[in-house]
N, C-alpha and C positions, 0 to 999 in steps of 0.2 A: 305466393301473392295473396293479399287479403282481398276477399270478395266484398265489394261494396253493394249497398242497396241503391237501385236507380229507379227514378220515375221520369218518364218521357212525356213531354207535352207537345202535342201537334199544333202547329200554327195554322194549318189549313192550306198552305201554299207550298208544301214540300219541305219547309224548314221545321226544325224541332228545337226544343229547349230540354236539356237533361239536368235533373237534380240528382246528385250523387251524395251519399252520406255513408259514414262508417269506415272510411279509408284514410282520411287526413284529419289532423288536429283532434284526436279522440279524447284528449284530456280537458277540452273545453266542455261546457255544459251542453253545447250543441254546435255542430259544424256541418257545412255542406259545401260542395263544389257545384256551381251552376255553369253549364256549358251551352254555348250557341255558336256553331261553327268552330273557329279557332279561338274564340273569346272564352276564357275561363275566369270565374270569380270564386275565390275562397272566402266564405263568411263564417265567422265564429263568434259565439256569445258566451260570456261568463257573468254570472250574477252572484253577488255575495249572499251567504246563507242568512245573514241577519242585517238589519238596518242599523245605521249609526244613531246615536241618541239625538233627540230633538230634531229629526229630519221629518218634515211633513210634506215633501214633494218627491217627484220621481227623479232620482239622480242618474239619468241616462246619458251616456256618452257614445256617440256614433263616430267612427273614423273610417273614411274611405281612402284607401291608399293604392297608388299605381306603381308597379315595379317596372323600371326601365328595361329589365331583362325580359319582360313579357313581350316586347317587340324587338329584342335583340339589339338594344342600344345602350350606350354608356350614359350615365347622368353627366350633365355639365358641371362646371365649377371645379375648384381646386381639389376637393376631397373625393370627387367621383362616386358619390353615394347619395341616396335619397335623403333629403333634409326636411325642412319645414314644408307643410302641405301647400300646394299651389292653390290659386283661387278656384280652379276647376274642381279639385279634390274637396275643397270646403263646400262648394255649391252642391256637389253630389251628396256629401255627408248630410247637408241640411235637407235635401230631398228625402233621404231615408228617415232622418230624425222626425221630421214633421209628420210623416205617415205613421210611424211607430208609436210615438210618445202618447197620443190620446188613448191608445188601446191597452195600456197597462192598467191594472186595477187601481182605483183611486187611493187605496190604502196600502199599496205596495211601494216601499221606500228603500229597497236594497240597491246599493251601487251596482249598476248594470252597464257592461261594456260590449258594444257590438262593433266588430272590426270586419271590414270587407276589403279584401286585397285583390287587385287585378294581377293575376299570375301568368296569363297568356292572352294575347290579343291579336286579332286580324284586322285587316283594313276594311272589313265589310260590316261588322256587327258592333254597334256602340255599347260599351259596358254600362253607361249610366242608366240605360233602359232596363238592365237586368239587376242592378244593385239592390233595389227594393225587394224584389223576389228573393234574392240570395239572403238578405237580412231576415226576412220573415221566415224563410225555410229553416234557417238555423235555429230560430226561436221555436218553430214548430216541432223540431226533433229533440228539443230540450225539455226539462221539467219546469221551466220558468213560467209563471202565470202570465198569460197574454191573451187578450180578447181578439185574436186574429183568426186565421192568417190574413195577410194583405198581399197585394202585389202591385207593381208599377209597370206601366207600359208607355212607350212613346207612340204617338199618332202623328204621322206626317201626311200632308195633302200634296199629291203630285199630279198635275194635269187634271185636277178636279176629283181625283180618287183618293180616298182615305186609306192609308196603309199602316198596319200595326207593326211597330218596330222596323221601320224602313232601314235600308242599307245606308251607309255613309254617303254613297254617291246619290241616292235618291233624296237624301236630306238636303243636299247642297242646292237642289232645284225646287224644294218644297216651298209653298207659300204659307204653310202652317206647320208649326213644330211645337207640340205640347207633350208634357209627361203627366200622366194621371195615376194617382194611387187610390186604391179602394179595397174594401173588404168584399166578400161575396155578395153583400147586401147593399153597401153604401159607398159612395165616393167620399174620400177623405181629403184629398189634396190635388190641386191642378196648378201647373206652372208652364208657361210657354210664351212664344212670340208668333206673330202672324202678320200678313200683309193686308191690313184693313179688311178683315172678315166681318161678317154680320154676326149678331147674337145667335141666330138660329144655326149658323154654320158651326160656331163654337160648341153649342149644345150637342149637335149631331156628332162631332168628333169625340166629345166626352162619353156619349152613349156607346160609340164603337169601341172606345177604350175599355169601358166597363164590361162589355160582353167578353172581351178577351181576358180581362182580369178574373172574371168568374171562373173560367176554365182553369186558370193557374191556381186560384185559391182552392178549388175542388181537388186538384192534384195534390196539394199540400195536406188537405184533410185526409185523403186516402193514404198518403204516406205516413201521417201520424197514426192512423188506425193500424196499418200494416206493421209498424214498429212498436206498437203499444205505448205511444206517447200522448195519449189523450188525457191522462190523469197528471195533473201538475202538482208541484210541491206545496206543502202546507206552510203557512207563515202567519206571523202576528207582529205587525210593525206599528201598531197604534194602541195606546192605552186611552180609552175614552171614558168620559164621565157623563152618563146620560142625564143625570139630575142637573148637572151644570149646564149641559147643552140646552135643556128645557128652560132653565132659569135665564140664560142669555137670550133666548128667543122671546121669552115672555116679557123681559124688561127692555129690550132694545128694538124689537121689530117695528113697532109703531113710530118710534123716533126716527129710525132709519128711513122708513117709508116717507115720513114728512120731509126729511132732507132731500130725498130723491125726487120728490114732487115739488120742491121749492123753486125749480127752474133757475138756479144760480149759474150764470155763464162763466164765473171765475173759478178756474180749476183749483187753485190753492185754497181758496175759501171753502169750497165744497169739500175738499179732502180733509181740511181742518174740522169742519162740522161733523163729518162722519167719524173722524178720529176721537172727537170729544165725547161722542156717545159711548165708545168703548172705555174711555178713561173714567167717565162718570159711573159706569157700571162697576168698575173695579173699586172706585172710591166708596160707593154706596154699600158694597157687599164685603169688603175686606178692610177692616180697620188697620191703621198704620201699625206696622210691626208684625203683621201676620203674613204667612206664606201665601203668595198669589200664584195660581197656576196660569201664568201669563200666556204661555204658548197655546194652551187649550182654549182659553177665552178668546184669543185673537183668531184662532182657527174657527171656532163656532160663530164669532161675530162676522168673519168674512162671509160665511154662508148666509147669515142674516142680511148683510149688505147686498150681496148678490141677488138674493131673492127679492128684496125690496125694490131694487132698481129695475129688475126685469118685470115685476108686477106693475109698477107705475107705467112702464111703456105699454104693456098689454091692456091695462085698465083705462088709461087716460090718453094714450097715443101722444104722450109728452115725454121728452127726453131730459136727461140730467141738466142740460143747459137751457131748457125751455123750448127747443126747436121742435117742429113737426118731424115726422119720420122721414119725409123726403126733402127736408130743407137743408140747403148748403149754408155753411157759416159765411160771415162777411169776408170778402176777398179784396185785397188791394195789392198792387204790384207796381214796380218801377224798373226802368232799364237805364243803362249807362250810369249806374250809381257810383262805380269806381273808375277813376281815370287811368289807372295803370294797366289792368287787364285789357285784352282785345275785345272782350264783351262781358257784360255783367248784368245781373238782374236780381231783384228782391221780390219774392213771392210770399205773401202772408195770407193764410186762410184760418180765421179764428185765432187760436193760440199756437199755430204751427207756422214756422217761418224758415225759408231757405234763402241763403245768400249764395248765388251760383255764379261762377266765373267761367269764361272760355278763353283758352290759349290756342293760338294758331301757330303751327310749326311746319317744318319741312320733312322730307323723307328721313332725314337724319334723326328726327325725334320719334320715329316709330318705336313701338314696344315689341321686343323680341319675345315670342311665346315659345318656350321649349318644354312643353308638357310631353308626357309619354305618348299620348294619342294625337297630339297636334303640335306641329312645328311650323310657325308662321310669323308674320309681322302684322300687328294691328295698327290701323291709322285713325281709329276713333276710340277714345278712352273716356270713361266716366267713373269718377271716384266720389264716394259718399262718406261724409264724416259726421259723427254723432257725438259731440262733446257732452260731458256730464252736465255742464251748466244749462244746456237746453231744456232740462227738466228740473232745474233748481237743485241738483244733487251736488254735494261736496265730495267729489271723487276725482282722483288723478287719472290721467289718460295713460293707458298701458298698451299702446299699439292698436292695430285695427282689429275689431271683433268680427266674428263670423256673421253677426247680424248686419254689420256695416257692409261687408262684402255681398251678402245676399240682397240687401235693399238696393245697393248700387247696381247690381246686376239686373234687377228688375227695371230700374230706370234706364239703364243702358239698352236693354232689349226693346223698351218702349220707343226709344228715339232712333235707334240705329237704322231701321228700314226707311226712315224719312230723311236720312242724310243723302246728299247729292251723289250720283254715280260718278265713278272715276274722278273723285275730288283730289286736287293736287296737294291740299294741305293735310297735315296730321292735326287732329283736333282733340284737345283734352278739356272735358267738362268737369268741374269740381263743385260739388254741392256741400256747403257747410250748414248744418241745421243749427239755427240759433235759438229757436223755441220749438217745443214738441208737445203736442197733445192730440195725437192721432194722425196717422198716415203721412209721415214725413217723406216717404219714398214717392208718394204721389205729388207732394209739393216740389220735390226734386225734378220730376218730369215737367211740371208747369214752368218752374224757374229755368230749367234747362232749355225749353223751347224759346223763352224770351231772351235768354243770354245768347243763344246761337243766332237768333235774328239780329240782336244788337251788335254781334260781331260781324254781321254781313255774310254769314254762312247761308247759302241758298237752299235751305231745307225745303223739301217738297211740300209739306203741309205742317201747320202747327199741331202739337199733340198735347192733350191734357190727361189727367188721371184722377180717379176717385176711388175711395175705399168704402165698401158696403159692409154692413153688419146685419146680424139677425138675432132676434129674441123670439124664442118659441116655447110653447108649453106642450109637452108630449101627451099629457093627460087630456087636454081639451082640444088639441089640434090648432089652437090659436097661434099666430105668429105675426111678427112685424119686421119688415125689411127696412133697415136704416141707411140713409145716404150720408156720406161724409162722417164716418164714425169718430168718436172721441177715443182717447186711450183707454178710459174706463169701460167704454162700450165694447172695445176689442177684448179686454181682459175678462169682462163679465158676460160677454155674449157668446153666441153659438157659431159664429162664422166671421171670418175676415176675408173679404173677396175684393181684391184690387183689380181694377180694369182701366187700361189706358187706350187711347185711340184718337183718331182724327174725326172730322165730321162724317167721314165716309166709312169708318169701320174700326175694329179693334186691332191694336198693334201688339199688346202684351197683356198677360193676366197672371195673377197669383192668388190661389184660394186655399184656405185652411178651414176645414169644417170640424167642429168639436162635438157634434151630437150625431146620434144614429138616426137613420130614417129620413134624411133630407131628400125630398122628392125633386124631380126635374122641373116640376111646376114652380116650386119655390125658387130654384135656380134661374128659371126663365124670368120670373118676376124681378129677381135681383138684377139680372143682366139688363132688362128693359128699363128699370129704374136707374141703373147706372148710366145708361145711355143718355137719359134726360139730364142727369147731373153733369156728365161729361160735356155735353153741348153747352150747358149753362156756364161752366168754367171756361170753355173756349170763347164764349161771348165776353167774359170778363177779361181774358187775355187780350182779346181784340181791342178792348178799350185802351189798352196800354200800347200795343204794337200789333199791326195786322200782317206785316210781311217783312222779310229781311231787308236790312239797309242796302241801298244800291251800291255802296262802296265800303271798303274796310276802313277801320280807324286809321288815322294818320300814322300812328306808331306800329301798326300791324305789318308783318312781313308781306311783301308782294311776291307772288309766284306766277310765272308763265311757263307753259310747257309746249314743246314742239316734238314732233316725231321725226326721226332720222333713220336712214337705212341701217340695218343691223351691222353691215360690214364697215360702217363709218364710225362705230362706237370707239374702236381702237384709235382712230385718228383724232377724235376729240379728246380722249384721255391722254394719249401720247405715251412715249416710253417712260415707264415708271411713274406715270401720272404727271409728267412734267408740263404738258400743255394745259391740262384742265386746272392744275394748281396755279399756273401763271395767269390764266384768265381770271380765276377767282381773286387772286391777290391784286391784280391791276384794276379790277372793276368793283371790288368790295361786294362780291356776290357769293352765294353758296349754290353750287351746281351738283345735282345728283342725276345719275343715269341708271335706268333699269331696262332689261330686255322684256319686251312684250311681243311674243310671236316673232315675226320677221322684222320687227322694227325696234328701235331704241327710243325710250321716252326720256327726254331731257327736261328736267325741271330747274328753272333758274329763279333764285330767291334773293331779294334785296329789300332794303327799307325805302328805296326811291326808284322811280321809273327810269331816270337817266342811267343809273348803274345797270339796270336790267337790260336796257336797250343796247348799251355798250357790249355787254356779255353776249347778248343774242346775236349781234352783228358778227362777233368773233366766231361763234359756233356756226352760224350760217355760212360764213366764209370757208370754214373747214370742210363742211359737208357739201359745199357747192360743187357742181361739175363744170370744169373749164369748157368754154365754148369758143371755137375759132371765130375771129372777127370781133370779139368783145374787148373793150378797153378796160383795163384794170389799173387801180392805183396800188403800186407795190413798193417794196423797200429793197434797196440794194444790200444783199446779204454778204456777198463776197466779190472781190475783183480778181480776175485771172488775166494772164497776158492776152488771151483771145476774146475777152469780153467780161460780162458780169452776170452773176446769178441773182435774179430778182424774185423775191417772195411775193406772189400775188394773192395767195391764201396762206393762212398759218400752216406750215408744213409742206407747202407746194411751191417749188421754185421752177423758174424757167430760165433758159439761157438767152441773154441779150448779147448777140455777137457784136464784136467791136465795129463791124461794118453796118450794124443796124442802130447804132447810138445816135449818130448825126449824119447829115447828108455829106458833110465834108469828111475827108479822110483823116483819121486819127492815128497817131503813132503809138499813143498810150491811152488806155481807158481812163486813167486818172486825169487826162486833160478835160474830161466832161463830167465824170462821176466820182463820188466818194462813198465809202461804205456807210450805210445808215441813211443815205439820202432817199427821200420818197419821190418817186417819179411815176408818170403815167406811161403805160406800155400797152401794146395791142398784141393779142395772141394771134399769130399768123399761121401756126401749124402745130399739129400734134402728131408726133411720129407714130405711125401705125403699128410698128413692131415694139418699140420700147416705151411708148407713151410719154416720151420727153416733150417738153413744151418749148416752142421757139417763139421768141418775142421780138418785137420791133418798137423802137422809140421814134425813129426818124420819120415813120409814116404819119406820125401825129404832129410833126413840125412842118412849118411852111418850107416848101422846096425853093431853094435859091434860084433866081433867074440866071440863065446862062449869059455870060458876058459876050 
């Protein structure tokens, strides 16, 4: 047996994380197995020895994959094997990617693939909280240049106590759930959801997370040293021309600074003005017919533009579109824009616009989730679409991108805790981004709030969202926190910090930091400034709609629910579903039943109240308990020589003896009754042993006077 190198990390509460290397996947540049309890993650990284021509970015690919065998399950579907990644796998891949990507050297451009596989899992330890550590550790034991290590941990708050990497059971009752990624010195990424926590409480959770991450980073450093992996490979992926770089800066910086300071609110005009500077430089320095080092010029000019924009913000406290640092763009919104959906809203902030719809459905519309670690049904769905025309790009749509899944998940987490408890409807929210210039996911949150209220969904509180940015100067220590950032400010800035919440607290957050040394004081300022912006946006939403509609739209499905005894579920369904199918067909309704504890939850859906009432009466009749002395309206189901069987409830017959039909003596039952006839009868006795029902009709008829 091959002996592996192991590093054990103590979590301080009796639990441990073990990093093992040297045993599996040894042909990769670096590989590790991270273990916590019965959860094992195999992470491997391979990076090409050379970069491809004309690549000036970091071509990093991160894949997180879960094996169904890790929990002893077969995959669903015809082929019975793992196929395309689930939304959950994509979201975990993004968590890893966002933490790793900023830490590769700026001039490293070799194709790099990080793969993290869940190869064993238990019901206690969530693998997503260990995936970042596994990815970083495999880089740590490789020779690939990387300015890490990093780690990721989850922090949950249970009964007011912050817990690092809580168990699955603890997480289910937590009112805060965040994942934080950081180096030993700086926080890099935060993502999570919470139940209206304060800014101070979120900061405290981030601090607790960072203390745990420091220990995990130190363990990786010690592992690198023990394995002799502190020296990384040499590489040369860029051919630079310093004379050209100086010429570009000399001839374009002042022009770029002037455009940046022009306070032009039109995105496309601004981009064209910046682009013209680069074109003019090429025209002035390269006569027609000469070779132009276009890629180098564009690279150097990008640096010029970035520095000019940042300098204007720090010098003048004025942004590209002329706003102050804490100013929110103009907002307008509208509800009930579309007649077809059950709810709709348009939300526009500056040059970002979301058209969002809400569709209400029944339990039959639930989404089946059949992931490795979770098998369940979801009743609240949010989908986010980002077509190319929203940014003026001429590009075909080729399926849903990872970005769309990630942005949709953030909006979903922002709204889901404000959905009503035990809601009978399945709800689908769809946000189509029609224009984009910064923070379309936050526009989705705002439009989603309005569309839900327009649909009549009784959400607990309205939610809004805002994206914060940062421009900082490491040399001088100067910085500016920007509210409601533009797309360019996200691209050229140092932070993208999205915060959503109600008037009473934060419901979700997502943060990516692109610089080292960001202090908690800066984060606190950003959070407090975000709160002011969030409240401002909530005020704007209130100008359009303050609370959900009292009733659903006329064409929306109506659902009522009743609880019945568990042992009556079979009676409502009937043999082979015969009874429930007949009720649905005769009343034009959809009826679903699910067990909840010792009861059955019956949901009846239809497009009008009369149909629902008819179905409800049928169900109530089935589950009703017969009472002696009660008069029932029943139907003659069959006639026998000694009487008739009368159905007083669906599936419940009683015997109406021939002597109890009328006061006069009958030779045949047919003299008074026919099959299918509806009559009133009184329940006079329930047999104590058999439970059979004895009925009388004559006691309800006038008794003839004696002659």
